[in-house]
Structures are given as C-alpha cells and as structure tokens.
MILO-667587 format. One line per field, with one value per residue: residue number from 0; x, y, z of N, C-alpha, C, CB in turn; residue in one letter. Coordinates in steps of 0.1 Angstrom, whole numbers. Glycine has a CB too. Example, Ala and Ser with C-alpha at 12.3 -4.5 7.8 and 13.67 -1.06 7.14 Angstrom:
num: [0 | 1]
neast: [132 | 128]
nnorth: [-57 | -22]
nup: [78 | 71]
caeast: [123 | 137]
canorth: [-45 | -11]
caup: [78 | 71]
ceast: [132 | 129]
cnorth: [-33 | 0]
cup: [78 | 79]
cbeast: [113 | 141]
cbnorth: [-45 | -6]
cbup: [90 | 57]
residuo: [A | S]
//
This chain:
num: [0 | 1 | 2 | 3 | 4 | 5 | 6 | 7 | 8 | 9 | 10 | 11 | 12 | 13 | 14 | 15 | 16 | 17 | 18 | 19 | 20 | 21 | 22 | 23 | 24 | 25 | 26 | 27 | 28 | 29 | 30 | 31 | 32 | 33 | 34 | 35 | 36 | 37 | 38 | 39 | 40 | 41 | 42 | 43 | 44 | 45 | 46 | 47 | 48 | 49 | 50 | 51 | 52 | 53 | 54 | 55 | 56 | 57 | 58 | 59 | 60 | 61 | 62 | 63 | 64 | 65 | 66 | 67 | 68 | 69 | 70 | 71 | 72 | 73 | 74 | 75 | 76 | 77 | 78 | 79 | 80 | 81 | 82 | 83 | 84 | 85 | 86 | 87 | 88 | 89 | 90 | 91 | 92 | 93 | 94 | 95 | 96 | 97 | 98 | 99 | 100 | 101 | 102 | 103 | 104 | 105 | 106 | 107 | 108 | 109 | 110 | 111 | 112 | 113 | 114 | 115 | 116 | 117 | 118 | 119 | 120 | 121 | 122 | 123 | 124 | 125 | 126 | 127 | 128 | 129 | 130 | 131 | 132 | 133 | 134 | 135 | 136 | 137 | 138 | 139 | 140 | 141 | 142 | 143 | 144 | 145 | 146 | 147 | 148 | 149 | 150 | 151 | 152 | 153 | 154 | 155 | 156 | 157 | 158 | 159 | 160 | 161 | 162 | 163 | 164 | 165 | 166 | 167 | 168 | 169 | 170 | 171 | 172 | 173 | 174 | 175 | 176 | 177 | 178 | 179 | 180 | 181 | 182 | 183 | 184 | 185 | 186 | 187 | 188 | 189 | 190 | 191 | 192 | 193 | 194 | 195 | 196 | 197 | 198 | 199 | 200 | 201 | 202 | 203 | 204 | 205 | 206 | 207 | 208 | 209 | 210 | 211 | 212 | 213 | 214]
neast: [-159 | -135 | -142 | -130 | -117 | -91 | -85 | -63 | -56 | -72 | -87 | -113 | -119 | -110 | -126 | -152 | -152 | -147 | -170 | -188 | -181 | -188 | -215 | -222 | -218 | -192 | -163 | -144 | -114 | -100 | -72 | -50 | -22 | -21 | -25 | -44 | -63 | -72 | -85 | -106 | -119 | -126 | -147 | -166 | -171 | -193 | -194 | -169 | -137 | -107 | -73 | -37 | -18 | -3 | -17 | -42 | -35 | -25 | -49 | -68 | -79 | -83 | -73 | -75 | -60 | -58 | -47 | -31 | -16 | 11 | 21 | 19 | 38 | 53 | 33 | 28 | 52 | 51 | 29 | 39 | 54 | 52 | 27 | 11 | 16 | 6 | -20 | -51 | -52 | -69 | -65 | -69 | -57 | -44 | -18 | -15 | -2 | 9 | -1 | -18 | -47 | -46 | -65 | -86 | -74 | -59 | -26 | -2 | 24 | 36 | 53 | 45 | 30 | 36 | 26 | 12 | 3 | 19 | 43 | 36 | 31 | 56 | 70 | 58 | 59 | 47 | 21 | -13 | -23 | -52 | -65 | -90 | -119 | -107 | -115 | -137 | -155 | -154 | -181 | -196 | -187 | -199 | -227 | -238 | -261 | -275 | -299 | -309 | -291 | -264 | -232 | -198 | -170 | -136 | -111 | -79 | -52 | -26 | -33 | -56 | -75 | -76 | -87 | -112 | -123 | -123 | -141 | -165 | -169 | -173 | -196 | -214 | -213 | -226 | -217 | -211 | -185 | -155 | -129 | -97 | -73 | -39 | -15 | -3 | -23 | -29 | -21 | -37 | -62 | -58 | -56 | -82 | -92 | -82 | -98 | -123 | -123 | -122 | -148 | -156 | -137 | -137 | -165 | -177 | -191 | -197 | -210 | -210 | -202 | -184 | -195 | -194 | -203 | -215 | -215]
nnorth: [-305 | -281 | -246 | -223 | -207 | -201 | -185 | -184 | -163 | -142 | -140 | -149 | -175 | -178 | -158 | -168 | -192 | -183 | -168 | -190 | -206 | -188 | -187 | -213 | -211 | -208 | -192 | -168 | -158 | -140 | -139 | -115 | -101 | -77 | -44 | -25 | -41 | -55 | -35 | -30 | -55 | -58 | -40 | -51 | -79 | -94 | -104 | -116 | -115 | -97 | -101 | -103 | -127 | -142 | -136 | -147 | -174 | -180 | -175 | -195 | -227 | -246 | -245 | -229 | -230 | -209 | -197 | -181 | -206 | -205 | -189 | -203 | -217 | -195 | -182 | -199 | -196 | -169 | -168 | -181 | -209 | -222 | -217 | -236 | -260 | -292 | -287 | -291 | -285 | -273 | -277 | -258 | -252 | -250 | -259 | -237 | -225 | -192 | -186 | -182 | -204 | -233 | -240 | -241 | -256 | -253 | -246 | -263 | -259 | -279 | -311 | -341 | -366 | -354 | -331 | -300 | -301 | -321 | -307 | -287 | -302 | -312 | -288 | -280 | -301 | -308 | -301 | -310 | -317 | -316 | -323 | -303 | -287 | -280 | -287 | -274 | -244 | -213 | -202 | -224 | -238 | -239 | -253 | -262 | -260 | -283 | -291 | -309 | -330 | -343 | -332 | -346 | -343 | -347 | -359 | -360 | -371 | -375 | -379 | -396 | -386 | -359 | -360 | -369 | -348 | -329 | -341 | -339 | -311 | -308 | -322 | -306 | -285 | -294 | -315 | -347 | -370 | -383 | -402 | -404 | -414 | -412 | -383 | -389 | -391 | -365 | -352 | -363 | -354 | -326 | -324 | -325 | -300 | -289 | -303 | -294 | -267 | -266 | -267 | -241 | -222 | -229 | -227 | -209 | -221 | -226 | -237 | -263 | -295 | -323 | -357 | -388 | -419 | -448 | -483]
nup: [115 | 103 | 106 | 98 | 71 | 49 | 20 | -6 | -30 | -52 | -75 | -99 | -93 | -66 | -54 | -59 | -45 | -19 | -13 | -15 | 7 | 27 | 23 | 32 | 59 | 69 | 83 | 67 | 53 | 27 | 7 | -7 | -23 | -33 | -25 | -35 | -46 | -24 | -9 | -27 | -28 | -1 | 0 | -17 | -13 | 5 | 38 | 38 | 51 | 43 | 35 | 35 | 16 | 35 | 59 | 54 | 51 | 77 | 91 | 83 | 93 | 75 | 42 | 9 | -22 | -48 | -73 | -102 | -121 | -128 | -108 | -85 | -68 | -59 | -45 | -24 | -10 | -4 | 13 | 34 | 43 | 67 | 76 | 63 | 73 | 83 | 76 | 58 | 23 | -2 | -36 | -62 | -86 | -120 | -143 | -164 | -193 | -202 | -229 | -261 | -267 | -288 | -314 | -296 | -275 | -245 | -233 | -213 | -188 | -175 | -178 | -196 | -176 | -153 | -127 | -115 | -89 | -77 | -77 | -59 | -35 | -31 | -25 | -2 | 20 | 44 | 43 | 36 | 7 | -14 | -45 | -60 | -74 | -98 | -123 | -135 | -143 | -125 | -120 | -115 | -93 | -68 | -56 | -82 | -109 | -129 | -141 | -122 | -123 | -107 | -108 | -112 | -91 | -93 | -72 | -56 | -35 | -9 | 17 | 36 | 56 | 50 | 25 | 32 | 46 | 25 | 8 | 24 | 23 | -5 | -9 | 5 | -12 | -33 | -49 | -64 | -55 | -67 | -58 | -68 | -58 | -49 | -50 | -74 | -93 | -99 | -123 | -143 | -134 | -136 | -163 | -172 | -172 | -196 | -214 | -205 | -213 | -241 | -256 | -248 | -258 | -285 | -293 | -277 | -255 | -223 | -202 | -186 | -171 | -157 | -155 | -140 | -151 | -137 | -139]
caeast: [-151 | -130 | -151 | -122 | -112 | -82 | -84 | -51 | -59 | -84 | -93 | -126 | -120 | -109 | -138 | -164 | -151 | -148 | -184 | -194 | -179 | -196 | -229 | -224 | -216 | -178 | -157 | -135 | -105 | -95 | -59 | -45 | -10 | -23 | -32 | -56 | -74 | -77 | -95 | -118 | -126 | -132 | -160 | -175 | -174 | -201 | -192 | -156 | -126 | -97 | -60 | -26 | -17 | 2 | -27 | -52 | -29 | -25 | -62 | -76 | -75 | -83 | -69 | -77 | -50 | -65 | -40 | -26 | -7 | 25 | 24 | 14 | 49 | 56 | 22 | 31 | 63 | 47 | 20 | 46 | 52 | 49 | 12 | 5 | 20 | -5 | -34 | -57 | -51 | -76 | -57 | -78 | -49 | -40 | -6 | -18 | 8 | 3 | 0 | -32 | -50 | -44 | -77 | -93 | -67 | -50 | -13 | 3 | 38 | 41 | 56 | 36 | 32 | 39 | 15 | 15 | 0 | 31 | 53 | 32 | 33 | 70 | 74 | 52 | 56 | 39 | 7 | -21 | -30 | -62 | -69 | -104 | -124 | -99 | -121 | -149 | -154 | -158 | -195 | -203 | -180 | -207 | -241 | -241 | -275 | -275 | -312 | -311 | -280 | -253 | -219 | -187 | -157 | -125 | -101 | -68 | -43 | -19 | -38 | -70 | -83 | -77 | -97 | -125 | -127 | -126 | -154 | -176 | -171 | -178 | -210 | -221 | -213 | -235 | -210 | -207 | -171 | -148 | -115 | -88 | -61 | -28 | -11 | 1 | -34 | -32 | -19 | -49 | -73 | -55 | -58 | -96 | -94 | -80 | -110 | -134 | -121 | -123 | -161 | -157 | -128 | -141 | -179 | -182 | -200 | -190 | -220 | -210 | -193 | -182 | -203 | -189 | -214 | -210 | -224]
canorth: [-299 | -267 | -236 | -211 | -210 | -191 | -186 | -177 | -160 | -133 | -140 | -154 | -188 | -175 | -151 | -177 | -202 | -176 | -166 | -203 | -210 | -179 | -192 | -225 | -209 | -208 | -179 | -168 | -147 | -141 | -133 | -109 | -93 | -64 | -35 | -19 | -51 | -58 | -25 | -32 | -67 | -55 | -33 | -58 | -92 | -94 | -115 | -121 | -107 | -97 | -98 | -107 | -142 | -147 | -134 | -157 | -187 | -181 | -175 | -207 | -241 | -253 | -235 | -231 | -223 | -206 | -186 | -185 | -218 | -202 | -182 | -211 | -219 | -182 | -179 | -207 | -190 | -156 | -170 | -186 | -224 | -227 | -216 | -247 | -272 | -299 | -282 | -295 | -274 | -276 | -272 | -255 | -247 | -257 | -254 | -232 | -216 | -179 | -184 | -185 | -218 | -237 | -246 | -243 | -264 | -246 | -252 | -265 | -257 | -291 | -321 | -353 | -375 | -346 | -322 | -289 | -305 | -327 | -297 | -280 | -311 | -312 | -275 | -279 | -315 | -310 | -298 | -322 | -312 | -324 | -316 | -301 | -275 | -277 | -292 | -267 | -230 | -207 | -200 | -237 | -245 | -239 | -257 | -261 | -265 | -289 | -297 | -321 | -340 | -339 | -335 | -353 | -336 | -356 | -354 | -369 | -366 | -385 | -381 | -400 | -378 | -347 | -362 | -371 | -334 | -322 | -347 | -333 | -298 | -309 | -326 | -294 | -276 | -300 | -324 | -361 | -370 | -395 | -402 | -411 | -419 | -403 | -372 | -394 | -389 | -351 | -348 | -367 | -344 | -313 | -324 | -324 | -286 | -287 | -308 | -285 | -254 | -267 | -261 | -227 | -215 | -231 | -224 | -201 | -229 | -227 | -242 | -278 | -301 | -337 | -367 | -401 | -428 | -461 | -495]
caup: [104 | 105 | 101 | 94 | 58 | 43 | 5 | -11 | -44 | -52 | -89 | -100 | -85 | -51 | -49 | -59 | -34 | -6 | -11 | -13 | 20 | 36 | 21 | 39 | 73 | 73 | 85 | 56 | 49 | 13 | 6 | -19 | -20 | -40 | -16 | -41 | -47 | -10 | -6 | -36 | -24 | 12 | -2 | -26 | -9 | 17 | 47 | 36 | 55 | 32 | 41 | 26 | 15 | 48 | 69 | 51 | 54 | 91 | 96 | 80 | 97 | 62 | 32 | -5 | -30 | -61 | -80 | -115 | -119 | -129 | -96 | -73 | -58 | -53 | -36 | -11 | -2 | 1 | 24 | 45 | 43 | 81 | 77 | 56 | 80 | 90 | 72 | 45 | 13 | -15 | -47 | -74 | -96 | -132 | -148 | -177 | -199 | -206 | -244 | -266 | -270 | -302 | -318 | -284 | -266 | -237 | -232 | -199 | -187 | -170 | -188 | -195 | -165 | -141 | -124 | -107 | -75 | -72 | -74 | -46 | -24 | -28 | -20 | 12 | 22 | 56 | 40 | 31 | -5 | -21 | -57 | -61 | -81 | -109 | -136 | -138 | -142 | -112 | -117 | -112 | -82 | -56 | -58 | -96 | -113 | -142 | -142 | -113 | -124 | -98 | -115 | -104 | -88 | -92 | -62 | -52 | -24 | -2 | 31 | 36 | 64 | 43 | 14 | 38 | 49 | 13 | 4 | 31 | 17 | -18 | -8 | 9 | -24 | -44 | -59 | -62 | -54 | -71 | -53 | -78 | -52 | -44 | -58 | -87 | -102 | -101 | -137 | -150 | -131 | -142 | -178 | -175 | -175 | -210 | -221 | -202 | -220 | -256 | -261 | -246 | -267 | -299 | -296 | -266 | -246 | -210 | -192 | -186 | -160 | -159 | -148 | -141 | -151 | -132 | -142]
ceast: [-147 | -140 | -143 | -114 | -103 | -81 | -73 | -53 | -72 | -90 | -107 | -128 | -120 | -121 | -150 | -163 | -152 | -163 | -192 | -193 | -187 | -211 | -232 | -219 | -202 | -174 | -145 | -126 | -99 | -82 | -55 | -33 | -10 | -31 | -45 | -67 | -80 | -87 | -107 | -126 | -133 | -146 | -170 | -179 | -180 | -198 | -178 | -146 | -114 | -84 | -49 | -26 | -13 | -9 | -38 | -48 | -29 | -39 | -69 | -70 | -76 | -81 | -73 | -66 | -56 | -59 | -36 | -15 | 7 | 30 | 22 | 26 | 52 | 45 | 24 | 41 | 59 | 38 | 27 | 44 | 48 | 34 | 5 | 7 | 8 | -19 | -38 | -57 | -58 | -69 | -65 | -70 | -47 | -27 | -7 | -7 | 2 | 5 | -15 | -34 | -48 | -56 | -86 | -86 | -57 | -37 | -9 | 19 | 45 | 44 | 46 | 40 | 37 | 28 | 20 | 13 | 12 | 42 | 49 | 34 | 47 | 75 | 69 | 48 | 48 | 25 | 0 | -29 | -41 | -66 | -84 | -107 | -116 | -104 | -134 | -147 | -159 | -173 | -202 | -196 | -189 | -221 | -245 | -255 | -274 | -288 | -314 | -301 | -269 | -240 | -209 | -175 | -147 | -115 | -90 | -60 | -37 | -25 | -53 | -79 | -86 | -88 | -111 | -131 | -131 | -139 | -166 | -179 | -178 | -192 | -218 | -223 | -220 | -229 | -210 | -191 | -165 | -133 | -106 | -75 | -52 | -25 | -6 | -10 | -37 | -31 | -31 | -61 | -70 | -58 | -73 | -99 | -92 | -93 | -122 | -134 | -124 | -136 | -162 | -149 | -132 | -155 | -185 | -193 | -192 | -198 | -220 | -201 | -192 | -191 | -198 | -201 | -208 | -220 | -226]
cnorth: [-285 | -257 | -223 | -215 | -198 | -194 | -178 | -175 | -153 | -131 | -145 | -166 | -185 | -168 | -160 | -187 | -195 | -173 | -179 | -207 | -201 | -184 | -204 | -224 | -209 | -193 | -179 | -156 | -150 | -133 | -128 | -101 | -80 | -54 | -29 | -29 | -55 | -48 | -27 | -44 | -65 | -48 | -41 | -72 | -93 | -106 | -121 | -111 | -108 | -93 | -102 | -122 | -148 | -147 | -145 | -171 | -190 | -182 | -189 | -219 | -250 | -242 | -239 | -223 | -222 | -194 | -190 | -196 | -214 | -194 | -191 | -213 | -206 | -178 | -187 | -200 | -177 | -157 | -176 | -201 | -229 | -226 | -227 | -260 | -279 | -296 | -289 | -283 | -279 | -269 | -271 | -251 | -256 | -251 | -248 | -222 | -204 | -177 | -187 | -199 | -220 | -245 | -250 | -251 | -255 | -254 | -253 | -264 | -270 | -301 | -333 | -361 | -367 | -336 | -311 | -293 | -312 | -317 | -290 | -289 | -312 | -300 | -274 | -293 | -318 | -306 | -310 | -317 | -322 | -316 | -315 | -288 | -272 | -280 | -286 | -252 | -224 | -205 | -213 | -245 | -247 | -242 | -255 | -266 | -270 | -297 | -309 | -331 | -335 | -342 | -341 | -344 | -347 | -351 | -365 | -363 | -377 | -388 | -384 | -391 | -364 | -348 | -364 | -357 | -327 | -328 | -341 | -319 | -299 | -314 | -314 | -285 | -282 | -309 | -338 | -361 | -383 | -393 | -410 | -415 | -409 | -391 | -376 | -392 | -375 | -347 | -352 | -358 | -331 | -312 | -322 | -309 | -282 | -291 | -299 | -272 | -255 | -262 | -246 | -219 | -217 | -226 | -215 | -208 | -232 | -233 | -257 | -282 | -316 | -346 | -381 | -411 | -442 | -472 | -503]
cup: [107 | 99 | 98 | 82 | 53 | 28 | 0 | -26 | -45 | -66 | -88 | -92 | -70 | -46 | -49 | -48 | -20 | -3 | -9 | 1 | 30 | 35 | 30 | 54 | 78 | 75 | 75 | 55 | 35 | 12 | -7 | -15 | -27 | -31 | -22 | -42 | -34 | -6 | -14 | -31 | -10 | 11 | -9 | -22 | 4 | 26 | 47 | 42 | 45 | 39 | 31 | 25 | 29 | 59 | 66 | 54 | 69 | 97 | 95 | 87 | 85 | 51 | 18 | -12 | -44 | -67 | -94 | -113 | -119 | -116 | -83 | -63 | -51 | -42 | -23 | -3 | 4 | 13 | 36 | 46 | 57 | 83 | 71 | 64 | 87 | 85 | 59 | 35 | 1 | -26 | -59 | -86 | -108 | -137 | -162 | -181 | -204 | -221 | -249 | -268 | -285 | -305 | -306 | -273 | -258 | -235 | -217 | -199 | -180 | -181 | -186 | -184 | -152 | -139 | -115 | -92 | -69 | -69 | -61 | -34 | -21 | -21 | -5 | 16 | 35 | 55 | 34 | 19 | -10 | -34 | -58 | -68 | -93 | -123 | -140 | -137 | -129 | -110 | -113 | -100 | -70 | -60 | -73 | -99 | -127 | -144 | -134 | -114 | -116 | -105 | -106 | -103 | -85 | -82 | -61 | -42 | -16 | 12 | 31 | 44 | 57 | 32 | 20 | 41 | 36 | 7 | 11 | 26 | 3 | -18 | -4 | -3 | -35 | -53 | -54 | -63 | -59 | -67 | -62 | -72 | -48 | -53 | -72 | -97 | -105 | -116 | -145 | -147 | -137 | -157 | -181 | -178 | -190 | -218 | -218 | -210 | -235 | -261 | -259 | -256 | -282 | -303 | -286 | -258 | -234 | -199 | -192 | -174 | -164 | -150 | -150 | -140 | -147 | -135 | -130]
cbeast: [-158 | -117 | -161 | -112 | -123 | -68 | -98 | -38 | -59 | -80 | -85 | -130 | -109 | -97 | -141 | -164 | -138 | -140 | -190 | -189 | -164 | -195 | -232 | -216 | -223 | -170 | -152 | -143 | -93 | -105 | -48 | -55 | 2 | -30 | -23 | -52 | -68 | -66 | -89 | -113 | -117 | -123 | -157 | -169 | -161 | -216 | -201 | -153 | -121 | -100 | -58 | -12 | -6 | 14 | -33 | -56 | -15 | -18 | -70 | -77 | -83 | -97 | -54 | -92 | -36 | -80 | -27 | -20 | -10 | 28 | 16 | 9 | 61 | 56 | 8 | 35 | 75 | 40 | 9 | 42 | 65 | 56 | 8 | 10 | 31 | -4 | -34 | -72 | -36 | -91 | -44 | -88 | -35 | -51 | 5 | -32 | 16 | 9 | 10 | -34 | -65 | -31 | -75 | -106 | -60 | -56 | -2 | -1 | 42 | 31 | 70 | 36 | 41 | 53 | 4 | 6 | -12 | 36 | 54 | 17 | 27 | 78 | 69 | 39 | 69 | 45 | 6 | -30 | -20 | -75 | -64 | -110 | -123 | -85 | -122 | -161 | -161 | -151 | -202 | -202 | -168 | -205 | -250 | -230 | -285 | -263 | -314 | -324 | -276 | -254 | -214 | -184 | -158 | -119 | -108 | -60 | -50 | -5 | -35 | -71 | -76 | -64 | -93 | -124 | -116 | -115 | -153 | -173 | -158 | -169 | -211 | -213 | -199 | -241 | -196 | -213 | -166 | -149 | -114 | -85 | -54 | -16 | 0 | 4 | -47 | -23 | -7 | -53 | -74 | -40 | -53 | -104 | -85 | -68 | -113 | -134 | -108 | -120 | -172 | -151 | -114 | -141 | -186 | -188 | -205 | -185 | -234 | -204 | -199 | -167 | -218 | -178 | -220 | -208 | -218]
cbnorth: [-301 | -265 | -232 | -207 | -213 | -191 | -182 | -184 | -173 | -119 | -148 | -156 | -198 | -166 | -139 | -185 | -209 | -163 | -159 | -213 | -209 | -165 | -195 | -236 | -219 | -215 | -177 | -170 | -145 | -135 | -143 | -100 | -101 | -65 | -24 | -13 | -64 | -58 | -11 | -34 | -79 | -47 | -20 | -59 | -101 | -93 | -126 | -124 | -111 | -86 | -106 | -102 | -146 | -140 | -120 | -156 | -189 | -169 | -164 | -209 | -246 | -261 | -233 | -226 | -231 | -204 | -183 | -172 | -228 | -193 | -170 | -224 | -225 | -171 | -182 | -221 | -188 | -148 | -179 | -180 | -231 | -219 | -203 | -249 | -269 | -298 | -267 | -300 | -271 | -272 | -281 | -245 | -243 | -258 | -265 | -224 | -224 | -168 | -194 | -177 | -221 | -246 | -259 | -250 | -276 | -242 | -245 | -278 | -245 | -297 | -326 | -361 | -386 | -338 | -330 | -277 | -313 | -337 | -286 | -276 | -325 | -315 | -264 | -269 | -322 | -303 | -286 | -327 | -309 | -326 | -325 | -301 | -264 | -283 | -308 | -272 | -223 | -193 | -195 | -246 | -237 | -227 | -249 | -267 | -253 | -298 | -301 | -327 | -342 | -347 | -321 | -366 | -326 | -360 | -352 | -373 | -356 | -382 | -368 | -414 | -375 | -342 | -374 | -379 | -326 | -325 | -362 | -332 | -290 | -319 | -338 | -286 | -272 | -289 | -319 | -370 | -367 | -397 | -407 | -403 | -429 | -411 | -365 | -408 | -395 | -343 | -355 | -382 | -344 | -309 | -337 | -329 | -277 | -296 | -322 | -282 | -248 | -281 | -268 | -224 | -218 | -246 | -237 | -188 | -242 | -213 | -236 | -283 | -299 | -341 | -366 | -404 | -429 | -460 | -503]
cbup: [91 | 98 | 112 | 106 | 48 | 49 | -1 | -7 | -52 | -47 | -99 | -114 | -89 | -49 | -58 | -73 | -34 | -7 | -23 | -23 | 24 | 31 | 6 | 33 | 80 | 63 | 100 | 43 | 60 | 3 | 10 | -26 | -24 | -54 | -11 | -55 | -54 | 0 | -9 | -50 | -23 | 21 | -9 | -40 | -10 | 15 | 45 | 21 | 69 | 21 | 54 | 32 | 5 | 53 | 69 | 36 | 48 | 98 | 89 | 66 | 109 | 60 | 32 | -9 | -30 | -59 | -72 | -123 | -130 | -141 | -94 | -78 | -66 | -63 | -42 | -15 | -12 | -10 | 19 | 58 | 39 | 91 | 71 | 42 | 90 | 104 | 70 | 47 | 10 | -14 | -50 | -70 | -91 | -142 | -149 | -176 | -210 | -198 | -250 | -279 | -265 | -304 | -327 | -287 | -273 | -223 | -240 | -194 | -179 | -159 | -186 | -209 | -168 | -143 | -116 | -110 | -74 | -83 | -85 | -48 | -27 | -41 | -28 | 12 | 24 | 68 | 31 | 42 | -16 | -11 | -70 | -47 | -71 | -108 | -136 | -130 | -154 | -111 | -130 | -125 | -79 | -47 | -49 | -105 | -111 | -144 | -157 | -116 | -139 | -85 | -121 | -111 | -76 | -105 | -49 | -65 | -15 | 0 | 39 | 42 | 78 | 37 | 6 | 51 | 56 | 3 | 5 | 46 | 17 | -26 | 3 | 20 | -27 | -51 | -60 | -73 | -40 | -87 | -38 | -90 | -61 | -41 | -51 | -86 | -96 | -93 | -143 | -147 | -116 | -139 | -183 | -163 | -166 | -215 | -216 | -187 | -217 | -260 | -255 | -232 | -265 | -302 | -297 | -272 | -253 | -206 | -194 | -199 | -146 | -157 | -151 | -130 | -165 | -117 | -153]
residuo: [M | S | K | S | I | G | V | I | G | S | G | Q | V | G | Q | A | L | A | L | G | F | V | K | H | G | Y | S | V | M | L | G | S | N | N | P | E | K | R | K | E | L | S | E | S | L | S | G | V | T | V | G | T | F | A | E | A | A | A | F | G | S | L | L | V | L | A | V | K | G | S | N | A | I | D | A | L | N | S | A | G | L | H | N | F | S | G | K | V | V | L | D | A | N | N | P | I | E | Q | V | P | P | V | D | G | V | I | Q | Y | F | T | Q | Q | N | H | S | L | M | E | Q | L | Q | S | A | A | P | S | A | H | F | V | K | A | F | S | C | V | G | A | P | F | M | V | N | P | D | F | G | G | I | Q | P | T | M | F | I | C | G | N | D | T | T | A | K | T | K | A | T | G | I | L | H | Q | F | G | W | E | V | E | D | L | G | T | V | S | A | A | G | A | I | E | S | L | A | I | L | W | C | I | P | G | F | R | E | N | R | W | V | H | A | F | K | L | L | K | G]
//
C-alpha cells in the first residue's frame, strides 16, 4: 500500500487525518493555500510536511480531500486535476450549506438524489474517489474508542481496487467497513452527517458514531 499521503485541506478534519497517517507510519504532506496557515501548521503539526494544495496533491500517491464542501471543486482545480489522475482519493467532504442549522438539522446545497462526491468524480473523472470519514467528527476519525465497540465506516466508489486500499487504511484506523457500492450511494452516506450532527446541535452531544448491526 502507498506510504505517501497528500492531504488537501488544513481544517480540523485535514489535520486529524494527517496526524493519523503519521501515527500509522505514512509520509504525509498537508496542503493549505493560505501562507500564514502553512507557517502555523509547519510549527504545530509534528511529523507532517506542509505545502500548497498543488504540492500536496503532487506529493501523495494516495490523496485525501478534506475541505469545506462548497470549496471542494475549486480545491480540485487549485491542486491541479492532473495530480489526481489514476490516484485513490479519499473524499471526506459533505455538501454543507453555510447557513445555521434548523432545529439541529444542517442544510445541504445538493439536491435530493445527488451528491457532492458525484460532482467531484465528474470534475476529475480519472481519479478514483472513495467516500470515507464523512459520517463522524474529526476527533473520532483515527482509532476511535467507544468502549470496545468497533464503529462502522460507510464507503462507496466506482473502483474496486481503490475501495480495497481505502478499506485497508480504515482497518488500520480502527474501523469496521461497510461497502455500499458505487458513487451512486454517496448521497446516502453524505446524509449520515446530517443525522450525526443533530444530537450535537440540539443537546451538545458530539461523542458518537454509527454501528451497522448484522443478523
């Protein structure tokens, strides 16, 4: 499995995943297009190299896209679409509208039966997107501890080999994996973030994850 990881996005999710990959022995470059933030992160993230979006995308043989959903297409273009060609791209984004939640329910800018991941796959057709890490908060993405219960990460994507690589990483990171099929399932997975956020916004309860029970 590839050991060079490019993380495009320097928010909480990008930082958590970058440090998680370092913890598990990967070589990581985190991308930010903000020069001041690059300087700050270079000093605060131990073991992580920091560069621009394009530098991180070129560096990684496997990529993570973890930006604000409304900026995701722009981030692809800024990082250089050629840098995504043929690579596995873990898509941790959700199409969250920048408006306040309504009774704890966050709003999405995508229409029903459409997903942000489908838009990303269309924008970079030669990349192998795999939906992952989008249905849980950043503090629980790497080796989450729920009292011995292994939570479930739902994934989807069009490329079987890419999903196998993503599954290997998720197992390293302490997750059970449920493959829901092709990119057509991405909207259903993205919707889980809406459900995940409701207890947080309504009752300030953010310590939870999903578990699929099988008979």
